[in-house]
C-alpha positions as CSV (number, residue, x, y, z in Angstrom):
1,M,-23.3,-37.1,4.8
2,T,-21.2,-35.9,7.7
3,T,-22.3,-36.2,11.3
4,P,-22.2,-33.1,13.6
5,G,-19.0,-34.3,15.2
6,Q,-17.4,-34.8,11.8
7,G,-18.5,-31.3,10.7
8,T,-16.9,-29.8,13.9
9,R,-13.7,-31.6,13.3
10,A,-13.6,-30.5,9.7
11,A,-14.2,-26.9,10.6
12,A,-11.4,-27.1,13.3
13,A,-9.0,-28.6,10.8
14,L,-9.8,-25.9,8.3
15,A,-9.2,-23.2,10.9
16,V,-5.8,-24.8,11.8
17,W,-4.8,-24.8,8.1
18,Q,-5.8,-21.2,7.7
19,N,-3.6,-20.2,10.6
20,R,-0.7,-22.4,9.6
21,L,-0.6,-20.7,6.1
22,A,-1.1,-17.2,7.5
23,G,1.6,-17.9,10.1
24,I,4.1,-18.6,7.3
25,C,3.3,-15.1,5.9
26,G,3.8,-13.5,9.3
27,E,7.2,-15.3,9.7
28,M,8.2,-14.1,6.3
29,G,7.4,-10.5,7.3
30,A,9.4,-10.8,10.5
31,A,12.4,-12.1,8.6
32,L,12.2,-9.3,6.0
33,R,11.9,-6.6,8.6
34,R,14.8,-7.8,10.7
35,A,17.1,-8.2,7.8
36,A,16.3,-5.0,6.0
37,Y,18.6,-2.1,5.9
38,S,16.3,0.9,5.2
39,P,14.2,2.6,7.9
40,N,11.3,2.5,5.5
41,I,11.2,-1.3,5.6
42,K,12.8,-2.0,9.0
43,E,10.9,0.6,11.0
44,R,7.8,1.5,9.0
45,E,7.2,-2.1,7.8
46,D,6.4,-1.0,4.2
47,F,6.1,-4.5,2.9
48,S,3.7,-7.4,2.4
49,C,4.0,-11.2,2.3
50,A,1.7,-13.9,0.9
51,V,1.4,-17.6,0.1
52,F,-0.1,-18.9,-3.2
53,D,-1.1,-22.4,-4.4
54,A,0.6,-24.2,-7.3
55,S,-1.6,-22.5,-9.8
56,G,-0.8,-19.0,-8.5
57,E,-4.1,-18.3,-6.6
58,L,-3.7,-16.4,-3.3
59,V,-4.2,-18.7,-0.3
60,A,-3.0,-16.6,2.7
61,Q,-1.6,-13.3,3.6
62,A,-0.3,-11.5,6.7
63,E,-1.9,-8.3,8.1
64,H,0.3,-6.1,6.0
65,I,-0.6,-3.4,3.3
66,P,-3.9,-3.6,1.4
67,V,-2.6,-1.9,-1.8
68,H,0.2,-4.5,-1.9
69,L,-1.8,-7.6,-1.1
70,G,-4.7,-7.0,-3.3
71,S,-2.5,-6.4,-6.3
72,M,0.1,-9.1,-5.6
73,P,-1.8,-12.0,-7.3
74,A,-1.4,-10.1,-10.6
75,A,2.4,-10.1,-10.0
76,V,2.5,-13.8,-9.3
77,R,0.5,-14.5,-12.4
78,A,2.8,-12.3,-14.5
79,A,5.9,-14.0,-13.0
80,L,4.6,-17.5,-13.9
81,D,3.5,-16.4,-17.4
82,S,6.8,-14.9,-18.1
83,A,9.3,-17.3,-16.5
84,G,7.3,-20.5,-16.8
85,P,7.6,-23.2,-14.1
86,L,10.2,-22.2,-11.6
87,G,12.8,-24.7,-10.3
88,P,13.9,-25.2,-6.7
89,G,15.5,-22.1,-5.4
90,D,14.4,-20.0,-8.4
91,Q,13.0,-16.5,-7.8
92,V,11.5,-14.0,-10.2
93,I,11.8,-10.2,-9.6
94,L,9.6,-7.5,-11.0
95,N,8.3,-3.9,-10.4
96,D,6.8,-3.1,-13.8
97,P,3.4,-1.5,-13.0
98,F,2.0,-2.7,-16.2
99,S,3.0,-6.3,-15.6
100,G,1.6,-7.1,-12.2
101,G,3.3,-4.2,-10.3
102,T,2.0,-1.1,-8.6
103,H,4.7,1.5,-8.9
104,L,8.4,1.2,-9.5
105,N,9.3,1.6,-5.9
106,D,7.5,-1.7,-5.0
107,I,9.8,-4.6,-5.9
108,T,8.3,-8.1,-5.8
109,F,10.0,-11.4,-5.4
110,V,8.2,-14.6,-6.3
111,Q,9.5,-18.1,-5.5
112,A,8.1,-21.6,-6.2
113,V,8.1,-24.2,-3.4
114,H,8.8,-27.8,-4.2
115,D,8.4,-31.1,-2.3
116,D,11.2,-33.7,-2.1
117,A,10.0,-35.3,-5.3
118,G,10.3,-32.0,-7.2
119,A,6.6,-31.4,-7.5
120,C,5.3,-27.8,-7.0
121,L,3.6,-27.3,-3.6
122,G,2.9,-23.6,-4.1
123,H,4.5,-20.2,-4.2
124,V,5.6,-17.5,-1.8
125,A,5.9,-13.8,-2.6
126,N,6.8,-10.6,-0.9
127,R,6.6,-6.9,-2.0
128,A,8.6,-4.1,-0.4
129,H,8.8,-0.3,-1.1
130,H,12.3,0.7,-1.9
131,A,13.1,4.3,-1.0
132,D,14.8,5.0,-4.3
133,V,15.0,3.2,-7.7
134,G,16.4,6.0,-9.7
135,G,14.4,8.5,-11.8
136,V,14.2,12.2,-12.1
137,A,13.7,12.9,-8.3
138,A,15.2,11.5,-5.2
139,G,12.8,8.9,-3.9
140,S,11.5,8.1,-7.5
141,L,8.1,9.7,-6.9
142,S,7.4,13.0,-8.6
143,L,4.6,14.5,-10.6
144,D,7.3,16.1,-12.8
145,A,7.9,12.7,-14.4
146,V,6.6,12.7,-18.0
147,D,6.5,8.9,-18.2
148,T,7.5,5.7,-16.3
149,V,11.1,5.9,-17.7
150,A,11.5,9.2,-15.7
151,E,10.3,7.4,-12.6
152,G,13.2,5.0,-12.3
153,L,14.4,1.5,-13.2
154,C,11.6,-0.8,-14.6
155,L,12.0,-4.5,-14.1
156,P,9.6,-6.7,-16.1
157,P,9.2,-10.2,-14.6
158,V,12.7,-11.8,-15.0
159,L,14.4,-14.7,-13.3
160,A,16.6,-13.1,-10.6
161,I,17.7,-16.1,-8.5
162,R,18.5,-19.4,-10.1
163,R,19.2,-22.3,-7.7
164,G,19.9,-19.9,-4.9
165,E,22.3,-17.5,-6.7
166,W,21.7,-14.2,-8.5
167,V,21.5,-14.5,-12.2
168,G,24.4,-12.8,-14.0
169,D,24.9,-9.1,-13.2
170,L,21.3,-8.3,-12.6
171,R,21.9,-7.3,-8.9
172,R,24.7,-5.0,-10.1
173,V,22.4,-3.4,-12.7
174,I,19.7,-2.7,-10.1
175,L,22.2,-1.2,-7.6
176,A,23.7,1.0,-10.4
177,N,20.3,2.6,-10.9
178,T,19.7,3.9,-7.4
179,R,21.1,6.8,-5.3
180,T,21.5,4.5,-2.3
181,P,23.0,1.2,-3.5
182,V,24.2,-0.1,-0.1
183,E,20.7,0.3,1.4
184,R,19.0,-1.1,-1.7
185,G,21.3,-4.2,-1.7
186,G,20.5,-4.9,1.9
187,D,16.8,-4.6,1.2
188,L,16.9,-6.9,-1.8
189,D,18.8,-9.5,0.1
190,A,16.2,-9.3,2.9
191,Q,13.4,-9.9,0.4
192,W,15.3,-12.9,-1.0
193,G,15.8,-14.3,2.5
194,A,12.1,-13.7,3.4
195,N,11.0,-15.9,0.5
196,R,13.5,-18.6,1.5
197,T,12.0,-18.5,5.0
198,G,8.5,-18.9,3.6
199,A,9.5,-21.6,1.2
200,G,11.2,-23.6,4.0
201,R,8.1,-23.5,6.2
202,L,5.8,-24.5,3.3
203,A,8.1,-27.4,2.4
204,E,8.0,-28.6,6.0
205,L,4.2,-28.8,5.8
206,G,4.6,-31.0,2.7
207,R,7.0,-33.3,4.4
208,R,4.9,-33.5,7.5
209,F,1.5,-34.0,5.9
210,G,2.2,-35.0,2.3
211,S,1.9,-32.9,-0.8
212,D,-1.6,-34.0,-1.6
213,A,-2.8,-33.0,1.8
214,V,-1.3,-29.6,1.5
215,A,-2.9,-29.1,-1.9
216,R,-6.3,-30.2,-0.6
217,A,-6.0,-27.9,2.4
218,M,-5.2,-24.9,0.1
219,A,-8.2,-25.7,-2.1
220,A,-10.4,-26.0,1.0
221,V,-9.2,-22.7,2.4
222,N,-10.0,-20.9,-0.8
223,D,-13.3,-22.5,-1.3
224,Y,-14.2,-21.5,2.3
225,G,-13.2,-17.9,1.5
226,E,-15.5,-17.9,-1.5
227,R,-18.4,-19.3,0.5
228,R,-17.9,-16.7,3.3
229,M,-17.7,-13.7,0.9
230,R,-20.7,-15.0,-1.1
231,A,-22.7,-15.4,2.1
232,A,-21.8,-11.9,3.3
233,L,-22.8,-10.3,0.0
234,G,-25.9,-12.4,-0.2
235,E,-27.3,-10.8,2.9
236,V,-28.1,-7.8,0.8
237,G,-30.9,-9.7,-0.9
238,A,-32.3,-8.1,-4.0
239,V,-30.1,-6.4,-6.6
240,T,-28.8,-3.2,-5.1
241,E,-26.9,-0.4,-7.0
242,R,-25.4,2.8,-5.7
243,S,-23.1,5.4,-7.2
244,F,-20.5,7.8,-5.6
245,A,-18.0,10.3,-7.0
246,D,-15.1,12.3,-5.5
247,V,-12.4,14.6,-6.7
248,L,-8.7,13.8,-7.2
249,E,-6.3,16.8,-7.0
250,G,-3.6,17.3,-9.5
251,V,-0.8,19.8,-10.1
252,G,-1.6,23.4,-10.6
253,G,-5.3,23.2,-9.9
254,E,-5.9,20.2,-12.2
255,T,-8.6,17.9,-10.9
256,A,-10.0,14.6,-12.0
257,R,-13.3,12.9,-11.2
258,I,-13.4,9.3,-9.9
259,E,-16.8,7.8,-10.1
260,V,-18.0,4.3,-9.3
261,R,-21.2,2.4,-9.6
262,V,-21.4,-0.7,-7.4
263,A,-24.0,-3.5,-7.8
264,V,-24.5,-6.2,-5.2
265,S,-26.6,-9.2,-6.2
266,E,-26.6,-13.0,-5.8
267,G,-23.5,-13.0,-3.7
268,R,-21.4,-10.9,-6.0
269,L,-20.1,-7.4,-6.0
270,R,-19.4,-5.5,-9.2
271,A,-17.6,-2.1,-9.3
272,D,-17.8,-0.1,-12.5
273,F,-15.7,3.0,-12.9
274,A,-17.3,4.4,-16.0
275,G,-17.4,8.1,-15.9
276,T,-14.0,8.4,-14.3
277,S,-11.7,11.1,-15.9
278,P,-9.0,10.1,-18.4
279,A,-5.4,10.0,-17.4
280,R,-3.4,13.1,-18.3
281,R,-0.3,15.0,-17.4
282,G,-0.3,16.4,-13.9
283,L,-2.7,13.9,-12.3
284,P,-1.7,11.0,-10.0
285,C,-2.7,8.0,-12.2
286,T,-2.7,4.4,-11.2
287,V,-2.9,1.0,-12.9
288,A,-5.9,-1.4,-12.8
289,T,-4.2,-3.8,-10.5
290,V,-4.2,-1.1,-7.8
291,T,-7.9,-0.4,-8.4
292,R,-8.5,-4.1,-8.0
293,A,-6.7,-4.0,-4.7
294,C,-9.1,-1.2,-3.5
295,V,-12.1,-3.3,-4.5
296,E,-10.8,-6.2,-2.5
297,Y,-10.2,-4.0,0.5
298,A,-13.6,-2.3,0.4
299,A,-15.5,-5.5,0.0
300,R,-13.9,-7.0,3.2
301,A,-14.2,-3.7,5.2
302,M,-17.9,-3.3,4.4
303,T,-19.1,-6.9,4.7
304,D,-17.3,-9.0,7.3
305,P,-13.7,-8.5,8.4
306,D,-13.4,-12.1,9.3
307,V,-13.9,-13.2,5.7
308,P,-10.6,-15.0,4.8
309,R,-8.3,-12.8,2.8
310,N,-7.6,-15.2,-0.1
311,G,-8.3,-15.8,-3.8
312,G,-11.5,-17.7,-3.0
313,A,-13.1,-14.5,-1.6
314,S,-11.8,-12.6,-4.7
315,R,-13.8,-14.9,-7.0
316,C,-17.0,-13.0,-6.0
317,L,-15.6,-9.5,-7.0
318,D,-15.9,-8.1,-10.5
319,L,-14.1,-4.9,-11.7
320,V,-14.8,-2.8,-14.8
321,V,-12.4,0.1,-15.6
322,P,-12.2,2.4,-18.6
323,P,-8.7,1.7,-20.1
324,G,-6.6,4.9,-20.1
325,S,-8.5,6.5,-17.2
326,V,-6.8,7.7,-14.0
327,V,-7.8,4.3,-12.4
328,A,-6.5,2.2,-15.3
329,A,-3.6,4.0,-16.8
330,L,-1.8,2.6,-19.8
331,P,2.0,2.7,-20.6
332,P,4.0,4.9,-20.6
333,T,1.8,7.0,-18.2
334,P,3.7,7.8,-15.0
335,V,1.9,6.0,-12.1
336,G,4.3,6.4,-9.1
337,A,2.0,8.8,-7.3
338,G,-1.2,7.0,-8.1
339,N,-0.3,3.9,-6.1
340,V,-0.2,6.0,-2.9
341,E,-2.7,8.8,-3.6
342,T,-5.2,7.7,-6.2
343,S,-5.7,4.4,-4.3
344,Q,-6.9,6.3,-1.3
345,R,-9.5,8.2,-3.4
346,I,-10.6,5.0,-5.0
347,A,-11.2,3.6,-1.5
348,D,-13.1,6.7,-0.6
349,V,-15.6,6.4,-3.5
350,L,-16.0,2.6,-3.0
351,L,-16.8,3.1,0.6
352,G,-19.1,6.0,-0.1
353,A,-21.0,3.9,-2.6
354,L,-21.3,0.9,-0.3
355,A,-22.3,3.0,2.8
356,P,-26.1,2.9,2.1
357,I,-25.9,-0.8,1.3
358,F,-24.1,-1.7,4.5
359,P,-25.1,1.2,6.9
360,A,-24.0,-0.6,10.0
361,R,-20.4,-0.7,8.8
362,A,-20.3,2.6,7.0
363,C,-17.7,5.2,7.9
364,A,-17.1,8.8,6.9
365,A,-14.1,9.6,4.7
366,S,-10.7,9.2,6.4
367,Q,-7.9,11.6,5.6
368,G,-7.8,10.3,2.0
369,T,-4.0,10.7,1.4
370,M,-0.7,9.2,2.5
371,N,1.1,12.5,2.8
372,N,4.2,11.4,1.0
373,I,7.5,13.2,1.9
374,L,10.7,12.5,0.0
375,I,14.0,14.1,0.8
376,G,17.3,13.5,-0.9
377,G,20.8,15.0,-0.6
378,L,24.3,14.4,0.6
379,R,25.5,13.9,4.2
380,H,28.6,15.9,5.3
381,A,30.8,15.2,8.3
382,P,30.8,17.7,11.1
383,G,33.6,20.2,10.4
384,T,33.9,19.7,6.7
385,T,33.9,22.8,4.5
386,E,31.3,23.5,1.8
387,G,31.7,21.3,-1.2
388,E,33.6,18.5,0.6
389,R,31.9,15.1,0.7
390,W,31.8,12.7,3.5
391,D,32.1,9.1,2.3
392,V,30.7,6.5,4.6
393,A,31.0,3.0,3.1
394,G,30.5,4.6,-0.3
395,E,27.0,5.8,0.7
396,D,27.1,9.5,1.4
397,P,23.9,10.2,-0.6
398,F,20.7,9.8,1.4
399,V,17.1,9.4,0.5
400,Y,14.4,9.6,3.1
401,Y,10.8,8.5,2.4
402,E,7.8,8.5,4.7
403,T,4.1,8.8,4.7
404,L,2.3,10.5,7.5
405,G,-0.9,9.4,9.3
406,G,-4.0,11.5,9.8
407,G,-7.6,11.3,10.9
408,Q,-9.9,8.3,10.4
409,G,-13.5,8.8,9.6
410,G,-16.1,8.3,12.3
411,R,-18.5,5.3,12.0
412,P,-21.6,4.1,13.9
413,G,-20.9,4.0,17.5
414,R,-17.2,4.9,17.4
415,A,-15.1,8.0,16.7
416,G,-12.4,7.9,14.2
417,G,-8.8,7.2,15.2
418,S,-6.3,10.0,15.3
419,G,-2.9,10.2,13.8
420,I,-3.0,6.8,12.0
421,H,-2.6,5.4,8.6
422,T,-5.9,4.4,7.0
423,H,-7.4,2.3,4.2
424,M,-4.9,1.3,1.5
425,T,-1.8,1.8,3.7
426,N,-1.0,0.0,7.0
427,T,2.5,1.2,7.7
428,K,3.9,2.6,11.0
429,N,5.7,5.9,11.4
430,T,9.4,6.2,11.6
431,P,10.4,6.6,15.2
432,I,12.1,9.9,15.8
433,E,15.2,8.3,17.2
434,A,15.6,6.1,14.1
435,L,14.9,8.9,11.7
436,E,17.4,11.3,13.3
437,R,20.0,8.6,13.5
438,A,19.7,7.5,9.8
439,F,19.2,10.9,8.1
440,P,20.5,14.6,8.6
441,L,17.0,15.6,9.7
442,R,15.6,16.8,13.1
443,V,12.0,16.6,14.3
444,L,11.1,19.8,16.0
445,R,7.4,19.2,16.6
446,Y,5.2,16.1,16.4
447,R,1.7,16.2,17.8
448,L,-2.0,15.7,17.0
449,R,-3.7,18.5,15.1
450,R,-6.4,19.5,17.5
451,G,-9.8,20.3,16.1
452,S,-9.1,18.9,12.6
453,G,-11.6,16.0,12.9
454,G,-15.1,16.5,11.5
455,A,-17.9,17.1,14.0
456,G,-20.6,14.5,14.6
457,W,-22.1,12.0,17.0
458,A,-18.9,9.9,16.2
459,P,-16.3,12.6,15.4
460,G,-13.6,12.2,12.8
461,G,-10.1,11.5,14.0
462,E,-7.5,14.3,14.2
463,G,-4.6,14.8,11.8
464,I,-1.0,15.3,12.7
465,E,1.3,18.4,13.0
466,R,4.9,17.8,12.3
467,D,7.9,20.2,11.8
468,L,10.9,18.6,10.2
469,Q,14.2,20.5,9.9
470,V,16.8,19.6,7.2
471,L,20.4,19.7,8.5
472,E,21.9,19.6,5.0
473,D,20.9,21.2,1.7
474,A,18.3,18.8,0.2
475,T,15.7,18.3,-2.5
476,V,12.2,17.8,-1.2
477,S,9.2,16.3,-3.0
478,L,5.7,16.4,-1.6
479,I,2.9,14.3,-3.0
480,T,-0.3,14.9,-0.9
481,E,-4.0,15.1,-1.4
482,R,-7.0,16.6,0.4
483,R,-5.4,20.1,0.4
484,V,-8.5,21.5,-1.3
485,S,-11.3,19.0,-1.1
486,Q,-12.3,18.1,2.5
487,P,-12.8,14.5,3.7
488,W,-16.6,14.2,3.7
489,G,-18.8,13.4,6.7
490,L,-21.5,10.8,6.7
491,A,-25.1,10.7,8.0
492,G,-25.0,14.4,8.9
493,G,-21.5,14.5,10.2
494,G,-19.1,17.4,9.4
495,P,-16.1,17.2,7.1
496,G,-12.6,16.9,8.3
497,A,-10.1,19.7,7.9
498,V,-8.0,19.9,4.8
499,G,-4.3,19.4,5.0
500,E,-1.6,22.1,4.7
501,N,2.0,22.1,3.6
502,W,4.4,24.9,4.7
503,L,8.0,26.0,4.3
504,L,9.6,27.9,7.1
505,P,12.9,29.3,5.7
506,D,15.6,28.9,8.4
507,G,12.8,28.0,10.7
508,D,11.4,31.5,10.7
509,E,7.7,31.6,11.4
510,S,7.4,35.2,10.0
511,R,8.6,34.0,6.6
512,A,6.3,30.9,6.3
513,E,5.3,30.0,2.8
514,C,2.3,27.9,1.9
515,L,3.4,25.1,-0.4
516,P,1.3,23.3,-3.1
517,D,0.0,19.9,-2.5
518,K,2.4,18.4,-5.0
519,C,5.8,20.0,-5.7
520,T,9.6,19.5,-5.8
521,I,11.6,22.2,-4.1
522,Q,15.2,22.9,-2.9
523,L,15.8,23.4,0.8
524,K,18.8,24.9,2.6
525,A,20.2,23.6,5.8
526,G,18.1,24.9,8.6
527,D,14.9,25.2,6.7
528,V,11.8,23.6,8.2
529,L,9.1,21.7,6.5
530,R,5.7,21.8,8.3
531,M,3.0,19.4,7.4
532,L,-0.6,19.5,8.8
533,T,-2.4,16.3,7.8
534,P,-6.2,16.2,7.2
535,G,-8.7,15.1,9.8
536,G,-11.3,12.5,9.2
537,G,-15.0,13.2,8.5
538,G,-17.6,12.9,11.3
539,W,-20.5,10.4,11.4
540,G,-24.0,11.4,12.5
541,T,-25.4,14.6,13.8
542,R,-24.3,16.0,17.2
543,T,-27.7,15.5,18.7
544,S,-28.7,11.9,18.0
545,P,-27.3,8.9,16.3
546,A,-30.8,7.6,15.6
547,S,-31.6,10.6,13.4
548,S,-28.5,9.8,11.4
549,M,-29.3,6.3,10.5
């Protein structure tokens, strides 16, 4: 039996260990961002870092991207199952969506950490979105892809780094399968270095406190996460079940239904997606690991945001998915767009189902899309004639990738945020100065989209209006959602405005053409791409929040 004083000291020690381990993840992220070459990683911070114990269970993560972090444990498990016990300095690389990945653009590095005696202390891992990994379209995301082969280079879990050196010609093979090899090489090296940073910090803890103490601390942190999540779910009391469904927009008017039935009982949450549409051509489909990440996110968002983000909390969450559905696609189904778009709709339906169970934390639908823009082409030096190429360090091709923010849903007592990334993404925008310096693009307009948020006691946040001019001929791919279905309001609140995509040939407003939500088109130098992103749904009626509860 512990005395009150001992209990207080134990709680303080546990909190210190939680922060030590999370701090390692934060330092890994800082190293990755500073060393990266691409604006997508350096400026937008499209990456995530985490620490795992010796068995591969998640122990800590930084405040990075939910769709990365919730799916990364599957990548670590796949790496360990494939490569076996890793030696000092060894790292596994993978991006295969059907072996622990999400989509091909997200490349993951996994490294084991050893103490001075050679025993495994744990593992560190990071995942980063690479702007191009080959495939049919610049940026490697396109609904025109008929299978994963058309989406780019697929890397099953393979040993990439052995004793601190690249294995064979693997790095050369990766760089030969991208339109931007110099940028990709810099980003790969940044990921390698981020894991080395994390491994060094974890090894220092082992030397300072001893390997056994580190192992006990990791186990205690995860057990605490399980207790906290179980307690948060246990507040519901009796078995409670709710269902919710929403629409996913495909190519050419195709739609899919995503439906979930959640059950909360005895400190556990079960999400069953029976009734969800099967995967088929023209729909943004995703793998089950992404759906699992959405469940992890929704559980924390709707219970207690202070519940530790680790494998212990995940022990209380159960997922049931129909194999071959849009939320659990099977190979060789293309899944590039699903990671970014289907994940947002999965989050919508989960939050919609959980809203009546946790009304104090319920929010209306946010914009429900990441508004993906991919632009690829060739840079030309000023003064060159048509057809001449401008070689800069062998990297005259360019690929630009970005997602745009929009409106957040209103929730009890607070209006939704405007012009931000929501739910399964947590990236920043690319600063205009960095964008225009790195790419032959010019931002002509960038402002909030007034009046796009849904009405209510707590209005939905507003979307964004942005006009982007291409300065060179280029191929543009758009992968967006909520261009037909509106982000729904809650408790009597109004829906948010749908998004819109427009092409202004040579910037001429009088010739503006409305673009589909998902398309690949050719632009001429001087053309302007206009995107109006969706607003968030409103919460509550305009007259009284009490009548909305």
